[in-house]
N, C-alpha and C positions, 0 to 999 in steps of 0.2 A: 504494499500500500504506499509506504514512504517513497520507494523507488518510482511508483507511478506518479505520485504528486510532484516529485522532483523533476521527472521528465516533462510533465505537464507545465511546470513553471518554466523550464528551459525553452520549451516550444513557444511559450508566450513571449519570452524575452527575445528569442531569435526572430519571431514574427514582428515584434515592435521594431527591431532593427530594419527588417525588410520593408515595413510600412514607411519608416522614415526615409529610406533610400528612394522610395517611389515618389514622395511628395513633390520634390523639385521639378518632376516631369509634368506637374500641373501648371507650372509657370513657363513663361517664354524661355528659350525658343521653342519648346515642345508644345505648349499650350493644350495639354490634355487636362482641361480644368475639372472634369468629373473625378479625377484621381483624388483631389483634395477631400471631396465629400466621402469617397469610398474608404480611403485610408483612415480618416477620422472616425468613420463608423466602427471600424474593427477596433481601433484604439479605445474608443469610448465604450465599446461592448466589454472589453477587458476591465476597464475601470468601473463600470456599472455593476460588474459581478465579482468585484474584489472587496474583501473585508480587511485587507491589510494596506494601510497608508504607506508603509515603507515599500511594499511590492509595487504599488501604483507609482510611487515616486521613481523607482527603478525603470519601470516600463516607460514612463514619460521621458526619463533621462535618455534611455537608449533610443527612443523614437527621435528625440530632439537632436541628439548627437549625430545620428545617421542623417537626418534631414539637412542639418547645416553642413555637415561634412561634404555631402554631395552638392548642396546648393550654393555655398559660399566659399568653397575651397579655393576659388580664384583669388582670394585675398593674398595668398602667399606670393603671387606673381610680382606684385608691386614691391613687397618687402624684399624679395630675392633679387630682382632685376635692377630696382632703383633705390633700395634701401641699404645696400652694402652688406646684406646678410646672406650667408651661404644658404643653399637650398634646405639644409637640415635645420638650421636656425630658423628660417622662414616658415617652414612647416610647423616647427615646434610652437612658435608664436601664434600662427594661425589656429592650431588646434587647442591651444590654451584658451583663446578667444571663443572657439566653438564650444569647448567645455563649459564656458560661462553661459553662452546662449542656450545650451541644452537644459539649464536649470529652470527655465520659465515653463516649458511643458511639464517638466518633472514636478514643479511646485503646484501646477494645476491638478495633477493626479493626486498628490499628497493631501492637499487642502480639501479636495472633493471627498475622499473617503474619511478623512479626519473629522471634518466639520459638517458634512452634508450626507452622512451615511444613508439616511432614510429617505432622502428626497434628491437622489442624484440626477434623475432625468430632468428636473427643473433647473438645478444649479449648474449643471455642466456647461451649457452654451455661455451664460454670462461670466462663469468663472474662466473659461478659456479666453474669452474676449479680454477680460481684465488683465490676465497675465501677459497676453499678447501686447496689450497697451502699455503695460509697465516695461516691457522690453523695448518699447519705442521711445522711452524718455529716461529710464535709468542710466546713469553714468553717460549722459548726453544722448543715449538711445541708439538703437540699430533696428529701424523698422523695415527690415529687408525679409523677404519671404513671409510677409503678412498673408495669411490665408485669403483674406478678401481680395488682395491684388491678383490672385490667380484667376479671378472670375471676370476679368475685363471683356471677355468675348462670350460669356455665358448669360443666361437670362437673369441671373441674380444681380448683375451690374445695375439693373434698374433701381436698386435701393441705394446706390451710392450718392445721388445727389441729395438724398434726405439724411442719410446716416453716415456717409463716408465709408472708407474701405473697412473700418472696424465694424460697421454695421453690416456690411456684406459678410464679413467673417461670422458674425452672429447667425445670419440666416444659413450659412454653410453648416454651422454646428447644429442648428435646429434640424436641417435636412438630414444630417448624419444620424441624429437621434431618431428621427422618424423612420429611417431605413432600418435601424436596429429593431424597432418594434414591428415593422412589417415582416421581418423574418423570425422574430422571437416572441412576439406578443400573442395574446389571445385574439379572438375574432374582432372584438370591440376595439382593441388597441390597433390592430391592423387597419381597420376601416378608418379610424381616426387619423392615423398616420398618413394613409393615402390622401384623405381629404386635406390634411395639413399641407402636404407637398404640392397638391393641385393648387391650393389657395396661395402659397408661396409663389409658384410659377406664374399664375395668372396676375397676381398683384404686381410682380416685378415687370411683366410684359406691359401692363397698363402704365405703370410709372415710367417705363422706358420711352413711351410715346409722348410723354408730356414735355413741352418745351419750357423749361424752367426759367430761362433767360430770354431776353429780347434781342433779335437780330436788328441792329441799327441801320441796316441797308447801306452800310458804308464800308465798302471793301477796300483792301490794301493789297498791292502787289509786293510780295516780299521775297528775299533771297537769303538762303543760309549757305554760307561758304564753309566747306569742309577741306582743310588743307592737307589732312593725312600726313602730318609730320611725325615721324617715329619719336617716341618718348625719349629714347636714348640720344636723340639728335637735337631735340628741342631747344635746349639751353646752351648749346655750344656756340661760341662766338662766330665761328666760321660758317655756321648754318644760317645766321641772321639774314643775310642778303637773299639767300635762296628762299627762306620763309616768306620774306617780303614780296619776292617776285611771284611765288606761288599764289599767295592770297590776293595780291593786286590784279594778277592776270585773270584769276577766276571771277574777281568782282567786276572787271572792266566793262563787260557787255551789259551790266545791270544798273548803271548809275541813274537810268530813267525810272527805276523802280521806287516804291515808296520807302522801303526799308531794306538795308543790307545788314546782316548779323554775322560777325565772326565769333568763334567759339571761345571757350575759357582759355585765358592766357594765350590767345592767338598771337598777341604782340608779345614776344618773349623778352620783356625788358620792364624796368620801372618806368612809370608814366614820365617822370622828369628826365629820364635818359632815353626817351623814345622819339625824339624829334624827327629822326629819319623815317619813322613810320607815321607818326601822327600828323606832322605838318603838311606833307603831300596829300594825305587822305583829307585832312581838314579843308584844304584848298579845293579838292575835288568835290567834297560834300557841299561847300558853299556855292559852287558854280553848277551844281546839278539838282536833280529833283529829290535824291534820296536822303533819308536819315541814315546815319551809320552807327553801329554798335559793335563793341568788341571787348573781349576779356583781356585783362593785363594786370600787372602788380602795381599798386599805388602805395607810395611812401609819404605819410603825412609829414610835411615840412616842420611842423611844430613839435610833434611828439616823437618823430622818427619811427612810428609804428608802421608795420607793413599790413597791407589788406589785399585779399584776393578780390578783385573788383571787376565791374563792368563799366566801360565808358560809353556815354552817349553823346555824340557830336550833333548838337542842334544849333541854336543860336550862340550857345556857350557850351563848354564841356561839363557834363554832369556825371556823377559817379554813384553807383550802388556798390556798397562794401558787403562782402559775404558775412552773414551772421552766424550760421550754424556750421562751424568748422569741423573737419574730420580729425578725431583724436589720433595722435601719433603720426598722422599724415600732414596736417596743417598746423597743429599745435601740440604741445606736450602737456597732458593733464598732470596736476600735482607736480609742476615743474620744479619746485624747490626740493622735492624729495627724490624725484626720478631722473633728473637731468644727467647726473653722473652715471647712473645704472644703465640708462637707455641712450647714451650718446652714440652708440654704434649704429643707430637708425639714422643714416645720413640721407634721408629723402630730401631732395632739393626744395627750397622755398617752404620749409616746414615750421616756420616761427611767425605765423600770421596773427593778427589781432582781429577779434570779432567786431563786426560793424553794428550799426543800429538796426534792430529787428523791425522797427516801424517804418524805415525808409525804404520800402520796396517798389516804389513807383517812379516811373519816368513820365512826366506829363508833356505831351507835344500837341501840336495843332492838328495832328492826324489821328490821335488816339492816346489813350493812357495805357502804359505797359507795366504789367506786374512782373518783377524780375526774380529769378532764383539762379543760383550757381550750383551746378553739379548735384552733389549729395542732398542739397536743400529741398529738392523736388520730392524727396522720400517722405517729407514731413507735411501731411496734409493740413494740420492745424496751423502751420506756418505759412504755407502757400496761400491759404485762404485769407490771410491778412491783407492781401492786395485788393480784396473785394470789399465793397461793391464797385470801387472806382475803376479798377483795371478793366479795359475793354478786351485785352488779349494777354495771355501769359507767355513769357519767354524764359527758357531755361538754356543756359550755356554750359557746356560740359566738355570734359576730356577723359574719355574712357580708355585712352591708350595705356593707362597704368595697368590695365588688366588683360591686355593681349587679345587673343582670339578665343575668349571664353564666353560663358553664358552671361557674364556681368552686363555688357552693353544691352543685351536683349531684355534682361530683367530690368534694367534702368529705364529702357523705353517703355516697358509695360507699366511701371510705376508712374511715369509721366502721363500715360494714357488715363490712369485712374484720377490723377489730379484734374485733367481736363473734364472727365465725367462729373466729378464731385462739384466742380465750380461752373459748369455750363460755359466754358470758354474755349476758344481755339488755343492750342499750346504749340509754340514753335520751339524745337529742340535743335540747337546748333552745336555740333560736336566736332572735335578734332579729327578723329579716325572713324566716326560712325558709332551709333546709327543716328544721323540727323533725320528729322521727320517733321512734318506738319500734321498735327492731330486735330480733328475737329471738336466741336462742343459735345459731342456724344462719345468721344474717346476713339473714334475710328481714325485710322491712318490715311490721310489724303494722299500723301506721297512721302517716300523715304529714300535715303541715299544708300549706295552700296558701302560696305565696310572697307577700310584701308585704301581707299582710292580718293584722290582729289576730286572734288565734286561741287557744283553750284546747284543747289536745290531751290527751284522757284515755284511759287504757288500764288494763287489769289485767295485771300483769307477773309473771313467775315468778322466784324467787330460786334460785341454783345455788351449789354448792360443788364442790370438787375442781379438778383441773387437767388441761388438755390437755398433750400433749407440748410444744407451743410455749410454753405459759405457764410450763412448768417449766424448759425448756432455752433458750428464745428462739431466736435465729438461729444458735446455736453448732453445732447439728447439721448444717445445710446448709452453713454457712460451712466447717466442718472437712472436710466431704466434698469441697467444691469445691476447697479448698486442696490436699488430698491428690491429687485428680485432676489439678490443674494442675502439681503437683510431679512426679508420675509421667510426665505428658505431656511436660514439659520434658526429663526425663531420656531418654525414648524418642526425642524429636526430635533430641537431641544424638547418640545412638547411631546413628540412621538417617543423620544428616548425616555422621558419621564413616565409616560404611560406604560411603556414596556417594563420599566423598572418596578412600577407599582404592581403590575400584573404578575 
């Protein structure tokens, strides 16, 4: 009997690993979005039938470790190739981080069995959402592989303009619980679960057809310039003239457009040292129709602080300074304590200062642009701060750090979710791809090939107004989940007391 139980436990643990391995295939570039629902169904089934909080923690940890090992293992590429760390050190650092990320699904399993033992079916969806949300802000957050983001092409995306991607996560979890009951419940539970799934699908389809924001009937001709400069060449002084020629040559046919956008740090220099880039472009911009925007590094002349910035050439030069910096890539957390320990991480331009989170807008005569740089687009609660004023969202990025991995595809999918949430076109200008124009429903209008110099042109629509998400952010779904968890905790205590009395 003991051997049988041990074998059963081992099978569950191996199964949890296998399920975690499958989850990243729900995301881009594979886009098998149904895998999220199916894998969570099995994991939730294990948790629902477990009386051991510790065993549920282990199952959740194995699931999370496998999921992030497959889904974000590309992190080691930048550490190895551009951080001066050998492949073994890079993998070690990456898997230490993955070991941390795996704690969140593990915590979900533990808390479920420890505090919601008698009411798991109600508590599990909000509990998963809350732990996923915590992962998105703890220690500056890492909201990558949020389950909701895997649903950009599924019917469940219709909930995003109201509840955001965390809300979509919630409905994925509800669907997973319903599937469990369809296969394991009694007849009444099966019928209720089928009805619930049908209701979710129909509701989301209806919501998808709603135009949450207003088309201003004011279109813009835009061009996104992709220079495809290899990361290892980008900051070399001898590459500077070649970089300038690539970008200006690609831009030359499009100065009659309304807007030209170069990607993150496309100008490989500090602003005050970039006259050979900035002055000719400024002259061209003044004598042409186009507004011009580019990423570059800005040094404040008063504080000497460095900023990862976007420059807009309009009647004057305006700047947006990146607010949400990448830990260990753009700044060193706990610098006082860690600077000596981690000085072997020699990633270039990694001592930036955070900008003002409220200054995300460029106001022009042709429209108001909401700006984000690279990793910032992963934070829906921050991107929405550009609303309701922004008529269009613009994200400049450089995914050359991560080579030919799944990272650029996942990044693009995340950007698509931001477009859905806010009911705005989103322009994504990148160094090596994937540059894209995304419409207000999250559909890709046009996209660039990867690793090739390319000028991506399109006609885009400007919008105003707010979706419920852009107005309220995550507060609606978080408040609901906290209420459900609070009530579930009370009911669990009542049921436990009744059983103790009996």
